[in-house]
N, C-alpha and C positions, 0 to 999 in steps of 0.2 A: 242575636245568633247571625246577622248579615255578617257583624264586623269578625265571626268565628270562621266565618265561610270568606271574608278576605284575606285573612290571616292565613288561610291554608291556600288560596288559590294564588296568593302572591308567596309562599312557599315552596311549591311547587314550580312554578315558574322561575322561580331562581333555581332551584336543583339540578332541572333540565338544562341551565344551561350552563353547566360547571365548565371544568373548561376539561380538556379532550387530553388524558393522559397518552404521554410518547411511550407507544407499544416495545419499540424497537428495543431489543436487549442493550444491556449496557457492552458489553463486548466488543458490540457490532458498529454503535455508537463511539466507543473509543480510539476504533482504529478507522472511522471513518473523519475523526480530528484528526490522528496522526497522523493522517494519509494527507489532509489538507496542512498543514503543520510539514513536512515531507516535502510538499511541491513546492512552498514559500523556500523554502530551504535550498530545495533542487534547484530551481530560478536563478536565484542567486547566485549560484556555484557554477550554472551551465556553460558559460563562456571559457572557465578556467577548467573544469573538464571532458567540452568535446575535443579544444587541443589536446590535451594530455594525452586523450583515449585516441583521436588518430594520429598521434605522436608515437603512441607503440604500436598502432596498426601497421604504421608504417616503416618504421624505423626501431622497429621494435628487435632484439636480442636476446638471446638466451641469460647474457648476464642482467636481465633486468629485474628488477625487484616485485614491479607491479603487471597486469596483465590489463585488460580493454574485456568487459563485457557487456554484451548486446543483451538485452532482454527483450523479448518478444512478449506480450500480453494479445491473445488470439481470445479474452472471453470481454465476457459483457458485464464485467467488474471493476471497479479498481480496483488492484493490488498494491500491496509492501511486501516487498521479496526480502527476508529477511537471510544475511549471511553470520552464522556465530562460526568465529575460529578462534587463531590471535589475533584477527581485529574483528569487529564487529561494524556491518555497512547494514542501515536499511533506503529499502530503493523504491521510491514509488513509479509505480507503470501506471498510466489509464487504460481506461476498458480500449480494445479494440489499436492498442498505442503500442510503443517501442520505446525504450528509455537504457540510455545505457551508464555503466562506471569503473573506474574503474578500484580495482582489487589488490591487495598486496598477495603474489603467488603463495599455497599451501591450502591448508583441508578445511571446508566449511560444510557445515551441517546450512543446508536451506529450507529456509520453512518459506508458506504464504497461505493464507486465506482465500481460494478460490472460488469463490463464488457458492461458498459453501460448506466448499471440500475440502481439505487438510491437503497441501503440500509439501512434501518434507523430502529429501536426501540427502545425501552423500555427498562430494565433491570435492575434486583434488584437482586446482584449476594454476595448471600451469604453463600453460597459452592462451594467446586472447580469443575468443570464445563467442558462439551464443544459444542462449537457453530460451525454449520457446513454452509458455505454459500457455493450456487451452482447458477449456472447460468441458471441453466433446462432443456440445453440441455442433 
């Protein structure tokens, strides 16, 4: 009988030490992983993109095929701003920070998950400009 109690107690201890399941939704984990990957790529290309963006801002002309876009993230969440059009771009922007991107001129659907709120808008980008996103807090 003591042996049965010992086995039951051991089973109870082992069951209580079970690994905690990650309850973060899969989409959020996937986006966080993608954000990390994009930040690595962004840091590799940053010097070239910065030079190209600055050149467009200082020396740009209406004949250029590209525009520079500064993205301000005034929220408390890391975000990926997605531009879908003739060309597609995914731009990571850390929380309460900014990033920039050089885009081809044209029409884009701009989307992002902004602190669990979906942002989507159609934009025609023909001149360098700024996009500011905020979570409203």
